[in-house]
C-alpha positions in Angstrom: 1.1 20.7 -14.2 1.4 17.3 -16.0 1.1 14.4 -13.6 4.0 11.9 -13.6 3.2 8.5 -14.7 4.2 5.6 -12.5 7.4 4.8 -14.3 8.5 8.5 -14.1 7.6 8.5 -10.4 9.8 5.5 -9.8 12.7 7.2 -11.4 12.2 10.4 -9.5 12.3 8.8 -6.1 15.1 6.3 -6.6 17.4 6.2 -3.6 15.1 7.9 -1.2 14.3 6.2 2.1 11.3 8.0 3.6 7.6 8.3 3.2 6.4 11.0 0.7 3.1 12.4 -0.3 1.7 12.3 -3.9 -1.5 14.0 -4.7 -2.4 14.3 -1.0 -2.0 10.5 -0.4 0.9 8.8 1.3 3.1 6.7 -1.1 5.6 4.7 0.8 8.9 3.5 -0.6 9.0 -0.1 0.4 12.0 -2.0 1.6 13.0 -3.4 -1.8 13.4 0.1 -3.1 10.5 0.9 -5.3 6.8 1.5 -5.1 4.1 3.1 -7.2 2.5 6.3 -5.9 -0.4 4.6 -4.2 -3.8 5.9 -3.2 -4.3 2.6 -1.4 -3.2 4.4 1.7 -6.6 6.1 1.7 -7.8 2.8 3.1 -6.4 1.6 6.5 -3.4 -0.5 5.7 -4.3 -3.1 8.3 -7.9 -3.5 7.2 -9.0 -6.6 5.4 -12.6 -7.0 4.3 -14.3 -10.4 3.7 -17.7 -10.4 2.1 -19.7 -13.6 2.0 -22.8 -14.4 0.0 -24.2 -16.1 -3.1 -24.0 -13.0 -5.4 -20.4 -12.3 -6.6 -21.2 -8.7 -7.5 -22.8 -7.9 -4.2 -19.8 -9.5 -2.5 -17.4 -7.2 -4.3 -19.4 -4.1 -3.5 -19.8 -5.1 0.2 -16.1 -5.8 0.6 -14.9 -2.5 -0.9 -17.6 -0.6 1.0 -16.4 -2.2 4.3 -13.0 -0.6 3.6 -14.6 2.8 3.2 -15.9 2.7 -0.4 -14.4 3.1 -3.8 -14.6 6.9 -3.5 -11.6 6.7 -1.2 -9.6 5.4 -4.0 -11.0 6.7 -7.3 -11.6 10.3 -8.1 -13.3 12.1 -11.0 -11.2 12.0 -14.1 -9.0 9.1 -13.1 -7.6 6.5 -15.4 -8.2 3.1 -13.7 -6.6 -0.2 -14.8 -8.1 -3.4 -13.6 -6.0 -6.6 -13.9 -8.0 -9.9 -13.5 -6.7 -13.3 -14.3 -7.7 -14.1 -17.9 -4.8 -16.4 -18.7 -6.8 -19.4 -19.8 -9.6 -20.2 -22.2 -11.9 -21.4 -19.4 -15.5 -20.5 -18.4 -16.1 -18.8 -15.0 -17.4 -21.9 -13.3 -14.0 -23.7 -13.9 -12.4 -21.3 -11.4 -9.3 -20.8 -13.5 -10.1 -17.2 -14.4 -11.6 -14.3 -12.5 -15.3 -14.3 -12.4 -16.6 -11.7 -14.9 -19.3 -10.5 -12.5 -16.5 -9.5 -10.1 -14.7 -7.5 -12.7 -17.9 -5.8 -14.0 -18.9 -4.7 -10.6 -15.5 -3.1 -10.0 -15.9 -1.3 -13.4 -19.3 0.0 -12.3 -18.0 1.2 -9.0 -15.1 3.1 -10.6 -17.6 4.7 -13.1 -19.8 5.8 -10.2 -16.7 7.6 -8.8 -16.3 9.5 -12.1 -13.3 7.6 -13.6 -12.8 9.0 -17.1 -11.3 5.8 -18.5 -11.3 2.2 -17.2 -9.2 -0.5 -18.8 -9.4 -4.2 -18.1 -6.1 -5.9 -19.2 -4.1 -9.1 -18.9 -1.3 -11.0 -20.6 -3.2 -14.0 -21.9 -1.5 -17.4 -22.3 -4.0 -19.4 -24.3 -4.5 -18.4 -27.9 -6.1 -16.6 -29.7 -6.3 -14.0 -27.0 -9.5 -12.4 -28.4 -11.3 -15.7 -28.2 -10.2 -16.1 -24.5 -11.5 -12.6 -23.6 -14.9 -13.6 -25.0 -15.1 -17.2 -23.8 -14.2 -16.3 -20.2 -17.0 -13.7 -20.2 -14.6 -10.9 -19.2 -15.0 -8.9 -22.4 -18.8 -8.8 -22.7 -19.3 -8.2 -18.9 -16.6 -5.5 -18.7 -17.6 -3.7 -21.8 -21.3 -3.7 -20.8 -20.2 -2.2 -17.5 -18.3 0.6 -19.3 -14.7 -0.5 -19.6 -12.3 -1.0 -22.4 -10.9 -4.5 -22.6 -7.6 -5.5 -24.2 -4.8 -8.2 -24.1 -1.2 -7.1 -23.7 0.2 -9.6 -26.2 3.1 -7.7 -27.7 6.4 -6.7 -26.2 5.8 -3.1 -27.2 2.9 -3.1 -24.7 5.5 -3.2 -21.9 8.0 -0.8 -20.3 10.9 -1.5 -18.0 10.6 -1.3 -14.2 13.7 -1.2 -11.9 13.8 -3.4 -8.7 17.0 -2.1 -7.2 16.8 -4.2 -4.0 15.2 -7.3 -5.4 17.0 -10.3 -4.3 16.8 -12.2 -7.6 15.5 -9.8 -10.2 16.8 -6.2 -10.4 14.7 -5.1 -13.3 11.7 -6.3 -15.2 8.8 -5.2 -17.4 5.3 -4.1 -16.7 2.3 -3.3 -18.9 2.5 0.3 -20.0 -1.0 1.2 -19.1 -0.5 0.0 -15.5 2.4 2.4 -15.2 0.3 5.2 -16.6 -2.8 4.6 -14.5 -3.9 6.8 -11.6 -5.4 3.7 -9.9 -4.4 0.1 -10.4 -6.7 -2.7 -9.1 -5.4 -6.3 -8.9 -8.3 -8.8 -9.2 -7.0 -12.4 -8.9 -8.9 -15.6 -8.5 -7.9 -18.0 -5.7 -6.7 -21.3 -7.0 -4.2 -24.1 -6.8 -0.9 -23.8 -8.8 1.5 -26.6 -9.8 4.6 -24.5 -9.2 3.8 -22.3 -6.2 1.1 -24.4 -4.5 -1.4 -21.5 -4.8 -1.9 -18.5 -7.0 -3.4 -15.4 -5.3 -2.8 -11.7 -5.6 1.0 -11.4 -5.8 1.2 -14.4 -8.2 -1.4 -12.7 -10.4 1.1 -9.9 -11.0 3.0 -12.3 -13.2 0.5 -11.3 -15.8 1.8 -7.8 -15.7 5.2 -9.0 -16.9 6.2 -9.8 -20.5 8.6 -12.7 -20.0 7.0 -15.1 -17.5 9.2 -18.0 -18.7 12.3 -16.3 -17.3 10.8 -16.5 -13.8 9.9 -20.2 -14.2 13.5 -20.9 -15.3 15.0 -19.0 -12.4 16.4 -20.5 -9.2 13.2 -19.4 -7.3 9.9 -18.5 -8.8 8.7 -17.6 -5.4 11.5 -15.0 -4.9 10.8 -13.5 -8.4 7.2 -13.0 -7.4 8.1 -11.4 -4.1 10.6 -9.1 -5.7 8.2 -8.0 -8.4 5.4 -7.5 -5.9 7.4 -4.8 -4.1 7.9 -2.8 -7.3 4.5 -3.4 -9.0 2.0 -2.8 -6.2 -1.7 -2.4 -6.7 -3.7 0.3 -5.0 -6.3 -2.3 -4.1 -6.4 -6.1 -4.2 -9.8 -7.8 -4.7 -9.5 -11.6 -4.4 -12.2 -13.6 -6.1 -13.0 -16.6 -3.9 -16.6 -17.1 -5.0 -15.5 -20.5 -6.4 -11.9 -21.7 -6.0 -9.9 -24.3 -7.9 -8.5 -26.9 -5.5 -6.7 -29.3 -7.9 -4.9 -29.2 -11.3 -4.2 -25.5 -11.2 -3.6 -23.1 -12.6 -5.5 -24.1 -15.7 -7.7 -27.0 -14.7 -10.0 -28.6 -15.2 -10.0 -29.7 -11.6 -12.0 -30.0 -8.4 -13.6 -26.7 -7.5 -15.2 -25.5 -4.2 -17.9 -22.9 -3.8 -16.7 -20.5 -1.1 -18.8 -17.5 -1.9 -16.4 -14.9 -0.6 -14.6 -11.8 -1.9 -11.6 -10.4 0.0 -10.5 -6.8 -0.4 -7.5 -5.0 1.1 -4.5 -2.7 0.5 -2.0 -5.1 2.1 -1.3 -7.7 -0.6 0.5 -10.0 1.8 -2.5 -9.9 4.2 -5.0 -10.6 1.4 -2.9 -13.5 0.1 -2.4 -14.8 3.7 -6.1 -15.0 4.2 -6.6 -16.5 0.8 -4.2 -19.3 1.7 -6.3 -20.3 4.6 -9.3 -21.0 2.3 -7.2 -24.0 1.1 -6.4 -25.2 4.6 -2.8 -23.9 4.1 -0.6 -22.0 6.5 0.4 -18.7 4.8 4.1 -19.2 5.7 4.0 -22.5 3.7 3.5 -20.5 0.5 6.9 -19.3 -0.5 6.1 -16.0 -2.1 3.8 -14.9 0.8 6.5 -15.7 3.3 9.3 -14.0 1.3 7.1 -10.9 0.7 6.4 -10.6 4.4 10.1 -11.0 5.2 10.8 -8.2 2.7 8.5 -5.9 4.6 5.8 -5.8 2.0 2.9 -6.7 4.3 1.5 -8.5 7.3 1.2 -12.3 7.4 0.0 -12.6 11.1 -3.8 -12.6 11.2 -3.6 -11.4 14.8 -2.2 -8.1 13.5 -4.8 -7.6 10.8 -8.1 -5.9 11.4 -10.5 -8.2 9.5 -14.0 -6.9 8.8 -16.6 -9.6 7.9 -19.9 -8.8 6.2 -22.7 -10.9 4.7 -24.5 -10.0 1.6 
């Protein structure tokens, strides 16, 4: 039997209000009315792993292993899409883009689980996109690890996504390959942002959308992010906080801080809430984190999150 892609799945469950099972893994329809069929439920929803150490790759592996290992998420033959932040033509030490070592290690881990195809993709802002892929180090690192790498720079690379209970946006677009993927991994970098104070996991999902400017022109960028995060959910969020950008974000250059951490989890609100604390910020002071929590998309209270800390 042909497996439904994510867009077809969304259409098939519209209007339902209960938990269902897809491929043996629970896929919950969230309060804003739409969710991907997620294998992320193979990990404990309340678990958050924080790996600390000098080696970004080892931090990635340790964080995912602390959740139970990539084998809980990726199966033999799976098509995996990895979405880092590659928006800007900046080197890794500028902390404006995801560290290529982080992305490459995720690729290796997915290959070890038997993934048949691994695609690294983003909607790149700086031009030319091909130069950005190379200068950031994402292309060579990811390809050497065994992934395909591309930039979703054409409107034809996107398909529509319905957000029936979104408060501000009722429909939007998403990169086609994310909708087709068996597993979707969101790999943001933690950094300051001029419009939303911080950009973390949910903010990184803006790079899945074709028309970012419409969100910036709306009455609430934070609400757009929260609405979209309910419909375009990653199976796993891996937050790169090896080096974070403190000022002049999202592009920099600005002041950076070496934190030497990678945070992994299924709950995108919990991951972002922890990420906010790295900047000395209360999670509820970040609009999209608060709004996503209020929409029932995840946990913001650290007392209700099972945080596992490991050193590498």
